[in-house]
C-alpha positions in Angstrom: 22.6 6.5 -23.2 19.4 7.6 -24.0 18.0 10.7 -25.0 14.9 10.2 -23.1 14.9 12.4 -19.7 15.1 10.1 -16.7 11.9 11.9 -15.4 9.7 9.7 -18.3 11.3 6.8 -18.0 10.2 7.0 -14.4 6.9 8.8 -15.1 5.9 6.1 -17.4 6.9 3.2 -15.3 5.0 4.5 -12.3 2.3 4.9 -14.6 2.3 1.1 -16.4 2.4 -0.4 -13.2 -0.6 1.5 -11.8 -2.7 1.1 -14.5 -2.0 -2.6 -14.9 -3.0 -2.6 -10.9 -6.1 -0.6 -11.4 -6.8 -3.1 -14.3 -6.5 -6.4 -12.6 -8.2 -5.1 -9.2 -11.0 -4.4 -11.4 -10.8 -8.1 -13.1 -11.0 -9.6 -9.5 -14.1 -7.4 -9.4 -13.0 -5.5 -6.5 -14.8 -2.3 -5.9 -12.6 -0.1 -3.0 -11.0 2.9 -5.1 -7.3 2.5 -4.1 -7.2 4.9 -1.4 -9.3 2.4 0.6 -7.0 -0.4 -0.6 -4.0 0.9 0.7 -5.6 2.4 3.8 -6.7 -1.8 4.2 -3.3 -3.0 3.6 -1.7 -0.1 6.2 -4.0 -1.4 8.4 -3.1 -5.4 7.7 0.7 -5.2 8.4 0.7 -2.4 11.2 0.7 -4.3 14.8 -1.4 -2.0 16.9 -2.7 0.0 14.2 -4.4 3.5 14.6 -6.2 6.0 12.3 -3.1 8.3 13.5 -0.8 5.6 12.3 -2.3 5.4 8.6 -2.9 9.5 8.2 0.7 10.1 9.1 2.6 7.0 7.0 0.2 7.8 4.1 1.2 11.9 4.3 -3.0 12.4 4.0 -5.6 14.6 6.2 -6.4 12.4 8.8 -10.3 13.7 8.4 -10.1 11.9 4.6 -8.3 8.7 6.2 -11.2 8.4 9.2 -14.0 8.8 6.3 -12.0 5.9 4.8 -11.9 4.1 7.9 -15.6 4.5 8.2 -16.4 2.7 4.9 -14.2 -0.1 5.7 -15.7 -0.7 8.6 -19.6 -0.3 7.0 -17.9 -2.7 4.3 -16.9 -5.7 6.9 -13.1 -5.4 6.0 -11.9 -3.6 9.5 -13.2 -3.4 13.4 -12.3 -1.0 15.3 -11.2 -2.1 19.1 -10.2 -0.2 22.4 -6.8 0.8 22.7 -5.2 -1.3 26.1 -2.6 1.3 26.5 -4.7 4.7 25.5 -8.4 5.0 25.9 -8.5 8.0 24.0 -7.4 5.7 20.1 -8.8 3.5 18.9 -7.0 0.1 17.3 -8.1 -0.7 13.4 -8.0 -4.9 12.9 -8.9 -6.4 10.1 -12.0 -9.2 9.9 -11.7 -12.2 8.4 -13.4 -10.7 5.3 -10.9 -8.2 5.3 -7.4 -10.7 5.5 -9.5 -12.1 2.8 -9.6 -9.8 0.8 -5.9 -8.8 1.3 -4.8 -12.6 0.5 -6.4 -11.6 -3.2 -4.8 -7.9 -3.7 -1.5 -9.5 -2.5 -2.0 -12.0 -5.9 -2.8 -9.3 -7.9 0.2 -7.6 -6.6 2.5 -10.8 -7.4 0.6 -11.4 -11.2 1.4 -7.7 -12.1 4.6 -7.7 -10.9 5.4 -10.5 -12.7 4.3 -9.5 -15.8 6.0 -6.3 -15.6 9.1 -8.0 -14.0 9.1 -11.1 -16.7 11.6 -9.8 -19.6 14.3 -9.1 -16.0 16.8 -11.6 -15.1 17.1 -12.0 -10.9 20.2 -9.8 -11.0 18.4 -6.9 -13.5 15.5 -7.1 -10.3 18.3 -7.4 -7.6 19.9 -4.0 -9.4 16.4 -2.6 -9.7 15.5 -3.3 -6.2 18.7 -1.7 -5.0 18.9 1.2 -7.1 14.7 2.4 -6.4 15.4 1.5 -2.6 18.3 4.2 -3.0 16.3 7.0 -4.9 13.3 6.2 -2.4 15.3 6.8 1.2 16.3 10.5 -0.4 12.5 11.4 0.0 11.3 9.4 2.4 11.9 9.2 6.0 13.8 6.4 7.3 12.0 4.2 9.9 13.8 3.0 13.0 12.5 -0.5 12.5 8.8 0.8 12.4 6.7 -1.5 10.9 4.2 1.4 9.8 6.5 2.7 6.9 5.1 -0.3 4.9 2.0 1.1 4.5 2.5 3.6 1.4 
């Protein structure tokens, strides 16, 4: 058993993943802040996505999310369309440029994940996923087959 507290190990893993992602994103010439990237990814994943969905899933202030959405619209990465079921709301949809950026980000994530998991066997990765899943279930609300949970 390691003498290092588990919290140190978790922090080091989180920091390593975040640092590798930031470096890989910069190497790809992607200039968006991480919050913008997370919002774009959420919009790409969530069917009938609204600003409210994003704010609630990211646990962020709606005003902050509104500013990010405005910048993503201005950058041509998403569009707002009228919600067919609720006139007071607008749906957020990725543009072709937004989908292309999302595909680039997926490749970056895949490369970073491959780099971090390279020394692990398939069995070790499966065990890690199960353990990490159980740990996060303790602190995150569980979806009822709700795809909005993937925004994070």
